[in-house]
C-alpha positions as CSV (number, residue, x, y, z in Angstrom):
1,M,76.7,-58.4,1.8
2,N,78.7,-61.6,2.2
3,K,77.0,-64.9,1.7
4,T,76.7,-66.7,5.1
5,P,77.2,-70.5,5.3
6,A,74.2,-72.3,6.6
7,A,76.1,-74.2,9.3
8,Y,78.5,-73.1,12.0
9,P,81.9,-74.5,10.7
10,L,83.1,-76.1,14.0
11,Y,80.0,-77.8,15.4
12,G,77.4,-77.9,12.7
13,G,74.8,-75.7,14.4
14,K,72.6,-73.8,12.0
15,K,73.1,-70.1,11.3
16,Q,70.0,-68.1,11.5
17,L,69.1,-64.4,11.6
18,G,68.6,-63.1,15.1
19,K,69.7,-60.5,17.6
20,T,72.6,-60.2,20.0
21,T,73.8,-58.0,22.8
22,F,77.2,-56.3,22.2
23,T,79.2,-55.2,25.3
24,V,82.4,-53.2,25.5
25,D,84.6,-52.4,28.5
26,L,86.1,-49.0,28.0
27,G,88.3,-49.2,31.1
28,F,86.5,-46.3,32.8
29,G,83.0,-47.8,32.1
30,V,81.0,-50.2,30.0
31,V,78.7,-49.9,27.0
32,V,75.9,-52.3,26.3
33,V,74.1,-52.3,23.0
34,R,71.0,-54.5,22.9
35,E,68.9,-55.8,20.0
36,V,71.8,-55.8,17.5
37,P,70.9,-57.7,14.3
38,A,73.2,-60.6,13.7
39,T,73.6,-64.1,12.4
40,V,73.4,-66.5,15.4
41,C,74.4,-70.1,15.7
42,S,71.4,-72.1,16.9
43,Q,73.5,-74.6,18.8
44,Y,76.0,-72.4,20.8
45,G,74.8,-68.8,20.3
46,A,78.0,-67.6,18.6
47,D,77.2,-64.5,16.7
48,W,78.3,-62.5,13.6
49,I,77.5,-58.9,13.1
50,Y,77.5,-57.5,9.5
51,D,79.9,-54.6,8.6
52,G,77.2,-52.0,8.3
53,T,75.7,-52.9,11.6
54,A,79.2,-52.9,13.2
55,E,79.7,-49.4,12.0
56,M,76.5,-48.3,13.8
57,V,77.6,-50.0,17.0
58,E,81.0,-48.4,16.7
59,K,79.4,-44.9,16.4
60,I,77.4,-45.6,19.6
61,I,80.5,-46.7,21.4
62,E,82.4,-43.6,20.3
63,D,79.6,-41.4,21.6
64,A,79.6,-43.2,24.9
65,R,83.4,-42.8,25.1
66,Q,83.0,-39.0,24.7
67,K,80.3,-38.8,27.4
68,H,82.6,-40.8,29.8
69,N,79.7,-42.4,31.6
70,L,80.3,-45.3,34.0
71,V,77.5,-47.4,32.4
72,E,75.6,-46.8,29.2
73,V,72.9,-49.2,28.0
74,T,71.1,-48.6,24.7
75,T,69.1,-50.4,22.0
76,L,70.2,-50.3,18.4
77,Q,67.7,-48.3,16.3
78,R,67.7,-49.2,12.6
C-alpha cells in the first residue's frame, strides 16, 4: 500500500479514511457503487481509491456491463 500524504496537495485539506460513491456511465446505462472505502479530503471531498479496492469495483462494473441493465446500484462488500 502506498503512503498517503496527510494533506491534499492543492488546498491543504486533511486526508482521512472514509467512503465514497463511485459512478460509471456505460453509455447504455449507469452503475453506482456505494460505500467504497477511500481516502477523502476533509475540505473538498476529493477521493482516492486504493488499487485493491479499484479492482473490486472494476469487477462489479464488468458484471453490470454483461447484464446490460439500464441502472445498477450496489454496495461494495469487503
